[in-house]
BAFIVEX-926654 format. One record per residue: residue in one letter; x, y negated, z of N, C-alpha, C in turn. Coordinates in steps of 0.001 Angstrom, whole numbers, plus 500000, padded with zeros to 6 digits. Layout:
BEGIN
AXYZXYZXYZ/...
END
This chain:
BEGIN
M521095528067509998520354526867510374519295526574509309/T518104526202509745517015525930508818517222524593508132/N517114524590506823517200523355506051515825522702506025/L515682521585506746514379520941506867513900520384505533/D514845519897504699514449519373503395513861520478502530/T514493521668502588513997522794501804512604523207502275/K512402523223503607511092523588504150510035522585503712/K510402521294503718509430520278503313509089520425501828/E510092520689501007509830520869499577508902522061499338/A509151523144500083508301524330499934506869524028500370/K506733523279501468505404522925501960504683522029500966/D505412521035500421504806520136499441504368520902498201/K505159521906497809504808522713496644503521523503496905/L503389524060498106502179524798498449500967523875498456/Y501124522676499019500028521713499039499633521319497617/A500644521116496757500358520743495372499609521862494653/D499980523119494936499286524259494322497823524305494759/I497588524021496049496216524014496558495400522915495884/M495995521716495784495277520599495177495024520841493695/D495996521418493006495808521725491576494661522720491380/A494594523718492256493519524708492160492168524069492432/L492119523139493396490872522437493685490415521626492484/K491337520898491867490973520064490726490522520895489528/A491152522071489381490819522929488240489625523827488506/G489144523872489757488062524785490104488475526240490004/D489761526506490269490342527851490148490265528557491497/D489239529385491698489065530056492984490197531030493276/E490623531785492274491699532759492491493010532050492786/G493279530977492057494498530214492311494487529588493692/L493311529114494108493189528522495438493416529576496507/R492844530780496325493020531847497306494499532236497409/A495173532343496262496590532717496268497435531652496962/A497145530383496684497902529297497308497658529264498811/M496411529479499231496088529492500652496762530677501353/D496799531824500676497464532992501258498942532704501492/S499599532125500492501029531815500609501271530802501714/W500405529795501775500578528769502785500399529344504191/Q499351530161504404499108530716505727500211531671506142/S500738532428505179501852533327505482503071532534505921/D503335531420505233504464530562505596504245529938506967/L503025529486507230502705528879508518502869529881509651/E502378531111509453502485532125510499503946532480510768/T504733532633509702506153532966509866506867531895510666/N506630530631510333507285529524511038506864529465512503/L505583529706512762505109529629514138505636530801514966/M505695531974514377506245533132515095507717532892515435/Q508469532271514505509874531989514763510010530928515851/A509139529915515808509176528882516843508890529483518212/H507953530438518277507632531089519544508824531874520051/K509521532558519143510706533318519542511793532380520077/D512000531253519376513004530281519827512631529722521191/W511342529505521404510912528960522685511095529990523794/E510800531252523514510996532297524520512453532428524918/D513359532234523942514794532359524227515317531197525055/S514764529992524836515339528807525483514379528064526396/H513071528262526198512045527497526897512278525984526745/D512729525609525553512976524206525232511645523528524915/Q511294522530525723510013521864525536509943521100524215/Q511098520733523654511098520027522379510556520916521253/I510738522224521389510195523141520389508681523060520385/L508103522998521581506652522882521674506181521568521058/A506904520495521364506503519186520844506611519146519326/S507694519719518778507907519683517331506870520499516573/R506314521507517219505314522349516583503884521923516918/G503755520831517659502421520354517997501701521256518981/I502444521950519838501832522844520820501393522002522013/K500114521747522124499623520904523211498951521759524278/P498990521332525525498285522065526578496787522100526295/L496151523209526587494731523358526343493923522980527572/T492741522453527349491833522223528456491256523566528896/S490584523571530020490009524825530506488955525359529532/T488185524455528942487178524881527961487832525485526727/E488907524833526246489613525339525068490257526692525360/T490872526804526544491504528075526912490463529196526967/K489307528907527541488235529905527633487784530314526222/F487661529332525347487219529634523990488209530543523281/W489504530187523316490500530957522560490740532333523188/N490638532458524508490729533787525133489556534660524703/G488377534045524652487213534800524187487355535200522736/F487937534318521958488165534618520550489120535805520396/I490207535785521177491179536887521120490529538208521509/N489737538192522585489058539426523016488095539929521955/R487391539015521317486457539410520271487188540093519116/V488320539517518729489095540094517627489619541475518001/R490124541615519228490665542920519660489555543969519700/N488384543583520167487278544534520212486873544984518812/E486814544028517886486450544389516523487524545240515863/A488803544968516244489900545738515648489831547212516043/S489262547489517221489182548872517681487855549529517328/S487023548814516564485726549370516214485874550408515104/A484785551093514827484818552152513814484830551585512401/T484454550362512229484427549748510886485289548487510880/P486603548641510892487503547486511001487736546771509672/Q486685546392508993486804545599507777485681544575507766/G486032543365507424484984542362507352485488540961507571/V484553540053507669484847538640507847484052538132509035/F484706537344509871484007536667510951483705535250510487/E482444534853510544482042533516510125481604532693511325/G481702531385511165481189530491512194482224530058513215/L483517530250512932484539529859513900484480528364514194/M484392527561513136484406526122513342483176525631514101/E482050526310513903480842525899514612480991526057516114/Q481887526957516528482035527239517953483175526475518611/L484004525814517822485138525098518410484664524056519413/P485355523932520538485031522854521479485188521493520801/E484387520540521204484423519228520571485783518568520729/T486490518864521820487825518285521992488769518738520892/E488593519984520413489427520468519312489076519731518028/Y487786519489517801487376518733516622488002517350516628/V487851516662517751488376515301517854489886515307517634/S490575516277518222492021516371518060492401516558516602/I491668517440515908491948517698514500491748516431513672/V490642515725513900490347514516513146491399513445513398/E491802513248514658492798512228514972494154512565514351/E494534513846514354495801514239513743495753514039512233/I494604514314511620494458514091510181494664512613509857/K494028511744510622494134510312510369495555509815510566/R496243510382511553497601509941511845498593510384510778/E498401511579510228499392512158509330499051511990507850/H497843511526507541497449511353506150496997509901505949/P497869509067505394497591507625505290496289507295504580/L495930508054503546494695507756502824493482507901503729/L493427508995504490492274509243505346492261508310506550/N493419507806506917493472506825508001493003505459507521/A493158505194506219492796503888505683491284503730505528/I490597504808505164489155504723504940488400504780506265/N487087504641506195486235504739507384485967506220507659/F486944506886508284486929508338508486486726508612509973/R485666509342510315485388509518511741484724510862512013/F484845511278513254484165512484513729482742512105514118/T481765512801513535480367512439513764479644513403514688/G480339514442515144479680515395516009478730516286515248/A477620516657515878476703517621515282475514516953514602/V475652515655514238474524514977513610474263515541512223/V473023515484511805472634515989510485472748514887509438/K472382513663509796472486512538508874473209511392509559/W473918510619508753474648509468509292474178508240508524/V473755507225509254473217506021508633474303504947508620/V474536504388507434475541503339507257474830502055506875/D475054500992507644474442499699507357475205499028506229/N474550498795505126475166498166503966474471496846503649/S474073496132504696473284494918504496474153493795503934/P473543492918503137474281491777502611474513490743503701/E475466489857503452475726488796504416474767487650504125/D473679487571504900472726486480504718473242485234505420/R472825484078504899473255482814505481472041482075506018/A472161481589507244471075480785507798471075479411507138/T469951478722507218469851477387506622469611476349507704/W470040475104507425469914474013508389468625473233508134/H467930472878509225466702472089509130466637471149510331/P465876470098510221465692469215511378465019469965512523/L465173469468513727464534470070514889463019470013514748/N462359470992515351460896471065515394460260471232514014/T461007471828513073460426472118511765460318473618511608/K459495474043510658459247475458510426460502476146509912/I460729477345510427461869478128509945461553478620508545/E462346478212507567462061478489506170462620479832505701/K463695480293506302464368481478505779464313482622506772/E463921483756506294463920484969507114465080485852506668/L465942486201507599467086487019507240466620488404506830/E467187488896505730466777490172505181467661491287505701/G467098492443505861467886493599506270468196494492505086/G469057495481505326469319496550504362470006496056503112/P470302496917502106469880498312502125470677499175503109/I470083500288503473470708501223504388471109502477503609/T472359502900503787472838504112503131472795505269504115/T472135506353503740472053507546504579472877508658503950/I473797509210504713474661510269504209474295511573504896/D473965512582504113473583513890504636474844514659505006/M475066514846506301476318515447506763476390516943506482/T475248517621506330475282519064506088475201519383504604/F475213518337503775475103518561502342476355519224501800/A477511518927502396478770519495501935479436520261503069/K479952521431502755480653522250503744482050522547503200/L483038522135503967484418522403503593484784523783504148/T484992524745503259485148526136503667486538526654503314/A487136527395504222488429528031503966488484529352504722/Y489342530249504270489547531514504958490820531434505781/M490738531878507013491889531878507899492227533318508257/F493443533741507906493898535086508227494684535056509524/I494373535958510421495093536053511685495586537481511858/S496905537630511939497472538954512153497324539335513621/L497320540646513870497200541100515258498404540672516083/D499568540494515429500751540031516160500544538624516709/M499772537815515984499536536456516448498746536444517748/L497888537431517938497069537477519150497932537641520394/D499094538315520233499966538562521379500635537292521892/L500609536232521098501253534984521520500434534236522555/G499162534583522666498332533934523668497537532775523095/P496619532232523882495684531214523394496351529912522943/T497401529494523653498020528211523313498611528229521911/W499355529292521584500002529374520282498992529699519185/L498013530518519486496988530817518502496191529564518177/A495901528753519198495176527503518972495994526559518097/A497316526512518333498178525650517520498172526088516066/Y498207527408515846498170527941514483496851527579513804/A495753527839514490494443527560513907494246526070513682/R494707525247514638494518523809514512495299523243513325/E496557523702513171497353523202512046496750523643510718/L496311524882510660495718525371509417494426524615509106/L493583524486510105492319523797509886492544522321509572/R493529521722510238493812520306510010494246520067508565/E495223520847508103495750520616506764494755521030505685/A494059522152505903493055522572504924491949521528504837/T491541521012505994490514519983506016491009518709505349/A492260518330505640492812517103505066492903517195503552/L493410518333503045493550518486501602492188518502500919/G491254519268501501489921519317500917489213517976500993/T489367517284502126488735515985502293489332514968501335/E490657514972501207491323514028500313490863514224498875/Y490731515487498486490220515772497145488804515213496985/G487957515453497993486585514979497923486488513472497904/V487304512804498728487278511347498817487643510716497481/I488562511317496749489021510729495494488271511267494284/C488121512596494209487619513224492977486230513836493097/G485696514009494305484432514709494472483337514185493548/N482558515117492954481518514696492004480125514633492610/G479988514993493897478695514901494558477861516155494504/V478356517203493809477641518479493768478181519353494890/N477460519384496001477873520137497191479248519695497689/E479603518476497427480863517905497894480711516389497940/P481623515692498586481507514231498663481530513588497277/I481201512317497245481277511534496014482559510703496092/G483489510981495205484797510351495269484823508905494810/M485939508242495117486126506850494734486122506660493222/T486521507702492497486611507585491039485264507748490354/R484207508086491093482910508396490492482011507154490418/D481183507143489373480292506013489123478916506305489716/L478612505658490826477336505876491510476149505315490733/D476414504410489799475321503815489023474971504657487796/A475788505665487498475532506513486333474545507617486706/P473872508219485723472936509310486011473649510498486656/F472954511143487597473521512300488301473126513580487583/D474108514439487318473860515734486695473977516816487754/K473019517727487834473020518744488876474206519692488781/T474823519766487612475957520676487427477293519957487560/T477401518822486890478688518106486868478720516912487806/G477580516568488415477542515474489364477644514118488695/Y478257513177489400478439511828488864479669511804487952/P479582511109486822480758511010485945481792510065486539/K483006510146486011484053509236486467483809507833485918/K484272506846486653484177505473486190485105505264484993/T484729504352484138485601503998483018486848503320483570/A488001503816483169489255503310483721489626501960483107/I490122501068483946490621499773483499492093499933483118/K492433499524481908493815499643481443494684498602482147/V495749499062482781496662498166483487498063498398482943/N498599497403482259499937497524481679501008496835482512/S500599495990483435501567495324484310500870494928485600/L501659494646486618501120494230487912501384492752488138/D501230491962487063501439490531487193500236489878487865/V500355488603488143499316487887488883498006487872488112/E498066487653486806496839487559486013496070488880486041/T496775490005485838496110491309485845495526491612487212/Y496314491360488252495862491666489613494644490828489989/S494680489557489633493576488676490014492278489075489316/S492371489580488080491152489997487378490521491218488048/I491345492137488556490818493305489271490208492882490601/L490896491991491309490382491515492596489052490785492421/A488936490023491341487686489305491084486533490284490901/Q486812491417490258485766492428490066485374493062491394/L486351493301492267486064493902493565485346492936494502/S485461491650494247484895490656495165483390490494495019/I482775491167494038481332491080493834480689492388494281/K479778492316495249479087493503495749478010493952494765/D477478495139495015476443495683494146475224494764494049/N474960494005495116473795493117495114474090491759494481/G475291491628493897475645490394493210476244489324494092/R476319489573495387476878488589496308478393488719496382/S479043487605496636480497487610496783480877488086498178/R482053488623498305482558489046499611484032488680499719/K484466488491500939485857488154501200486692489428501233/I487829489392500572488750490528500556490088490072501137/S490544490742502163491830490387502769492933491375502419/E492552492580501959493540493607501615492853494639500726/V493621495260499848493073496330499014493910497593499192/L493271498714498895493930500016498928494250500420497490/L495477500883497268495878501386495957496376502810496129/V495709503762495470496074505177495555496603505613494188/V497784506230494178498393506681492926498943508088493107/N499198508749492001499857510047492024501296509870492525/P501830510807493327503188510635493872504249510404492797/T504154511116491670505139510915490607505017509525490005/D503781509066489819503566507728489270504126506659490188/Y504105506926491489504632505910492404506097505632492106/F506880506696491929508319506509491741508688506145490306/T507863506517489343508197506211487954507550504932487440/K506454504472488074505750503307487574505582502211488626/I505006502563489773504707501542490782505977501018491442/F506831501922491902508045501498492601508914500580491741/P509216500952490479510039500043489667509392498679489438/S508048498633489472507345497372489216507203496500490451/T507508497042491619507250496291492863508459496231493782/V509652496491493254510859496394494080511727495267493532/Y512231494439494429513025493285494033514214493129494971/M515313492625494407516506492377495215516538490913495621/G516696490696496919516750489344497426518102488705497215/L518221487441497610519468486703497428520601487280498267/N520249487997499349521284488586500207521701489974499737/G521149490437498603521567491724498058520760492908498530/T519802492705499433518977493814499915517684493876499114/Y517130495095499014515918495305498226514677495288499123/T513600494761498576512291494793499217511337495514498270/R510642496546498787509767497319497915508303497028498216/D507441497495497307505988497330497415505599495862497543/V506161495048496653505822493623496615504721493418495576/F503518493094496050502369492904495179501912491445495240/P501168490999494233500661489624494260499640489379495356/F499092490457495956498045490354496970498300491458497993/P497955491237499280498180492284500283497600493624499844/T498466494626499727498067495921499183498621497042500043/N497731497927500475498117499130501213498194500262500203/I499410500690499866499575501698498827499832503060499451/T499180504090498899499383505457499358499316506375498149/T499796507596498314499842508547497209498947509745497497/S498500510375496424497692511574496554497826512413495292/T498026513721495495498093514631494355496708514921493787/A495671514396494424494327514579493873494155513784492579/L494987512764492383494936511965491164495857512549490118/D495403512546488883496240513000487781497287511935487470/P498421512317486873499389511309486441498748510308485495/G499067509045485688498487507994484865497175507454485377/E496646508040486461495366507623487025495589507018488405/A494883505949488714494995505301490020493629504762490434/V493505504476491725492264503912492274492628502715493135/M491899501619492957492063500446493820490707500074494391/G490705499679495651489431499291496237489550498838497674/I488396498689498295488294498230499687488123499470500563/A489168499849501260489208501125501976488067501284502971/S487755500223503688486723500325504728485333500577504155/D485176500399502853483877500626502227483660502085501836/Y484641502927502121484410504352501884484208505030503230/F483030505614503421482710506293504670482818507804504485/F483527508453505415483553509910505435483357510364506874/G482286511110507089482015511665508409482264513150508412/I482823513637509492483117515066509586482694515551510963/G482138516736511016481660517230512302481363518700512244/S480511519170513115480209520596513215478701520801513278/N478293521977512887476881522345512998476737523208514258/K476690522557515394476687523277516673475483524201516795/G475677525279517512474597526219517724474768527502516952/G475772527544516075476024528757515314476754529783516162/V476951530958515596477670532027516294478741532563515371/I479703533250515950480722533899515154480145535203514622/E479942535234513306479272536362512693480243537248511927/Y479826538510511761480646539512511087480024539836509730/S480861539984508712480352540273507377481255541278506682/D480674542123505812481434543104505041481743542618503627/E481480541340503346481624540869501979483074540665501567/Y483969540597502502485360540348502175486239541377502875/K487191541960502167488079542979502733489396542333503133/W489874542675504288491155542091504705492290543080504528/L493507542542504602494687543383504525494880544099505854/E495715545104505851495976545888507058496551544987508147/D496055545174509355496490544413510521496181542921510422/L495211542551509573494806541153509477493318541053509751/R492913539973510315491498539698510489491224538364509797/T490134538263509095489824537078508324488675536325508964/Y488830535008509034487800534156509609487419533084508608/K486150532946508368485660531929507459485364530674508269/T486101529639507995485966528405508759485188527394507940/K484211526747508546483406525754507869483385524476508695/M483682523383508043483588522087508693482600521243507887/Y481581520751508536480540520010507838480933518538507743/G480666517967506584480974516563506410480560516092505037/N480602514792504858480282514223503563480784512795503537/G480877512248502337481372510887502220481009510278500892/K480983508955500864480726508216499635481076506754499878/A481236506028498792481449504588498887480124503915499198/T480112502976500112478883502278500450478491501267499382/N479452500919498505479176500062497361479888500652496153/N479183500789495051479819501317493849480925500397493362/S480751499094493608481732498107493149482952498018494052/S482991498814495121484106498727496075485386499371495559/F485279500181494502486459500863493981486455500824492461/V487628500674491895487784500712490446488826501767490098/R488589502421488987489531503433488487490450502761487475/L491749503030487591492742502370486760493475503376485882/D493848502939484704494709503708483807496071503034483800/I497048503655484475498393503073484564499393503884483755/S498897504643482771499777505503481988500829504713481214/E500519503450480879501468502632480130501938501430480945/L501897501573482249502352500496483118503848500279482938/E504246499039482733505643498696482572506019497627483576/R507295497622483887507779496632484834507888495274484159/V507373494262484839507519492892484366508642492247485159/V509766492005484483510921491418485162510785489904485120/P510767489248486256510638487790486253511839487136485586/L511576486202484699512643485495484004513053484283484832/I514350484196485071514891483075485836515733482235484888/A515243481044484557515974480162483647517065479422484409/T518280479465483870519406478777484499519757477559483658/T519783476389484250520130475147483564521184474408484372/E521993473658483652522990472850484342522304471692485056/P522861471281486174522273470122486862522355468890485964/P521419467985486081521432466778485228522705465963485442/K523176465379484343524385464565484409524090463239485095/V525074462748485793524957461468486495526084460567486026/A525752459341485670526767458402485164526958457242486124/N527021457521487391527236456485488396528727456336488679/L529188455084488787530573454860489190530749455208490654/A531875455828490949532187456092492344532660454818493024/S533440453997492277533929452736492852534343451803491715/L534377450528492009534821449515491053535506448397491836/S536733448105491437537473447059492152538217446175491148/L538290444872491464539053443892490685540025443225491645/S541327443350491370542333442835492312542233441325492431/G542227440853493647542192439429493913540853438776493692/V539803439586493543538478439048493251537536439416494387/N536732438446494791535740438697495827534352438809495199/F533745440025495359532400440245494834531403439492495696/D530270439087495058529244438411495842528554439359496813/I528639440622496541528054441645497401528872442913497239/A528935443688498284529729444920498221529233445823497099/F530148446530496463529792447391495328528897448549495801/D527864448795495019526938449905495236526741450578493880/K526953451873493822526885452575492544525531452469491868/L524488452158492639523164452050492056522853450632491568/R523719449636491922523528448258491448524415448032490224/L523840447438489186524557447326487920525178445953487668/N524648444882488231525116443526487896525685442811489122/Y526897442166488906527578441486490011528143440161489505/T528410439265490448529190438049490188530355438052491154/A531445437391490732532635437363491577533409436069491320/K534215435649492279535002434419492165536459434679492501/T537347433874491834538758433917492151539299432503492038/T540477432268492576541056430921492586541646430585491228/A541881429312491029542479428861489769543874429402489584/A544522429779490696545890430293490589545945431718490079/T544805432421490064544786433829489627544521433870488132/A545529434234487370545396434262485911545065435663485393/T545482436703486119545211438068485684544720438895486871/I543885439888486531543398440810487546543491442225487002/A543524443230487894543522444647487489542122445207487702/C541575445879486688540233446458486754540359447963486940/V539821448493488013539911449921488321538501450464488549/A538057451371487668536746452022487789536963453523487953/K536276454123488915536491455542489204535182456331489125/D535261457534488518534169458496488506534755459848488161/G534108460959488640534688462289488477534890462727487035/D533766463091486377533852463676485041533450462716483933/A533100461498484255532570460574483266533684459927482440/T533276459431481284534167458634480430533893457159480704/I534947456388480930534803454988481315535421454094480237/A534626453170479755535115452181478776534929450793479369/I536020449930479301535986448606479921536274447554478843/T535479446505478895535736445345478018535723444087478858/A536501443078478388536519441747479009536237440749477902/N535080440098477987534625439203476928534672439891475569/G534305441175475548534224441911474302535506442586473882/E536616442284474540537902442885474195538135444112475079/S538580445238474432538805446479475171539952446344476143/V539756446949477311540765446910478369540944448325478907/D542199448705479115542456450021479701542003450030481156/N541512451210481565541164451375482974542428451236483798/N542382450384484805543525450032485638544498449127484868/G543938448560483785544756447627483012544576446194483497/T545304445263482852545292443855483268544328443069482391/V543544442203483037542590441357482349543010439904482583/T543143439153481466543484437724481572542199436938481707/I542190436054482727540976435298483008541248433828482708/A540460433228481869540642431821481526540199430934482684/N540945429806482874540630428907483974539384428102483648/N538619427850484660537389427074484556536385427690483579/K536415429001483490535459429693482645534984430977483331/V533919431554482768533384432826483275533824433950482333/T534433434964482903534856436129482118533915437297482440/K533279437821481344532323438921481546533051440253481381/I533099441005482459533716442332482429532590443365482395/V532627444253481383531585445278481203532219446658481348/V531693447466482238532186448833482450531075449794482013/T531318450577480959530327451537480445530735452941480877/V529853453601481591530123454940482124529264455943481345/T529905456950480737529184457961479952529494459343480497/N528441460109480796528592461484481302527545462345480606/G527940463008479519526977463782478732525975462851478095/D524682463137478344523632462280477799523345461082478691/A523932461055479869523677459968480817524672458825480596/Q524170457605480734525040456429480562524535455291481429/R525497454558482025525157453380482809526178452287482492/V525691451040482541526532449887482206526560448934483396/Y527769448670483903527959447731485014528576446445484454/T528096445300484935528678444014484510529111443204485723/V530264442510485528530761441619486585531131440282485912/D530467439199486291530807437867485791531794437226486767/V533076437115486295534143436612487169534398435127486847/T534309434269487845534553432843487704535903432492488301/R536785431794487426538093431322487915538050429818488024/G538381429297489177538335427856489371536923427338489279/N536823426104488671535522425485488507535210425367487026/P534410426203486486534163426141485038533490424838484645/S533987424259483537533447423001483058532168423262482308/
END
C-alpha cells in the first residue's frame, strides 16, 4: 500500500530542491531537480493508469486530476502524439521541440491558471489572472480623488485627476521548463498525456511564478514583493531588495507601526486596509509565527493564527529563513498567458535520453507591485513569543453585615446592610436585650455605650434613657460601623 505521507514528503523535497536551485541561480541543480520530479510524476501516473485499467474506478481519475478533454483539446493532443511518433521514426531522432505552450488551446491555459490559484494560496491571494495573448497589460493605479461641495449654479472648481497608469510588458519574462515525455507515455492516449503535461506545467509554472512574485529582480523575470521599485535598476542584478524591518514580536504596537506604513500610497495619499498578506518560510511558520499566534481558550481548545489585525498568512520556500513579506495582496498584479501564433519547432541544441522526447515549454507572463509601498520586507530572525500576562487579584473585601437583630426591639426601619444608622424603641419593662450581628468572614465588635459586648450577648438598657449600640465590622482592609440608638421607656 502506498504511504501518502511519504509521497507528500518526497514531493515537498523535490519542490524545495527546485526552489533552492532557482534562488541560487543553479542551472544544473535545477535541471537535476526537474528530472527527478518528472520521473516521479511519470512513474505515479503510469501506476495510476495501470490501477485504472484493472478496476476502471472513476475515483482514480478524479484523484489524479484526469478531466475529460474538449474536442479541440483532444485534437491538439492527438496531433501532438502523432508528431512525436513521426519524429521518433525519423533519421535524426535527437533534439528538442519548442513552442508547445504557444500551441496549447486556451481552455488548457485557463484550466492550468485556475488550478494554480486553487492549490497555491499565495498565487490565489494576489491579483493573478490569465491574460491571453496580449503583449502589454495596463493596470490602473489612479489615486482616490475626492469631489468637493459647492452651492448650486457655481463653477466646478475641482477636476478629477487620472493616473498614473502602470503598463506591464507580458512578453518581457518567459517562464521556461523542459518537459520529458517517454514513448511509453504516448501509448496512454491523449487524456492521460494531457493530465501529465498539465500537472507538470501547472506545478512548474506555480513554482517559477511564486519565486518571481516574491524574489524576482526584474531582469527577464517579474519584480518580486521584496524588491525596492524606488531604487536604481541594475541591468545585471535588477532591483535591490528592500531594507528589512526588524520584528521581534507580533504585539499590537509593532503590528500597528507596520500597518501605518502600508496605509500610505506612493503618492502620499492614505488608503483603507481591511486585510494584509503575510508570507513566511514554512520552517519559520512553525518555529516563530505559530508559537506567537496560538492561544488556548477558557474551554481548553487552541486557536491558531491570532493576529492583532486581519491577516491572511501563507508560506513559501522562496523566502529564506528569517525573512518575511507583509503587504496588500491585491496590489500585486501577475498576468500569465501565451504568445499565440508560434509553432512547435525542432532543435538539435539539446540531447535527450533514449526513448525520451524533450519539449521546451514557455509560458509568457510578468508581474509587479502596483505600489512600491504596498509591501514591506520583514526580518523575523529574532521573533519571540509575547505571552500575555494575566494578573490575578483577590476580589475586594466587603464589610457589610448580613443581618442585625436586637431581641424585643423594634427598628424604625427594616435592616438594610447598606444603611448604617438606626433608631429603635422598647418598653420600660425590657431591661436587657440580645444583640446578634452576622457576617461570613468578617470580624464583629459590639459596644453598648462604650462597653464591650459579646456577639449574641446581653445588653442592659437603662430606663428612660438612650443606649447607643455600635457594631464595627472588619474584613481585611474594609470596615463599616453600624449604630442603633435604643430608647427604653420615656427618656427624661
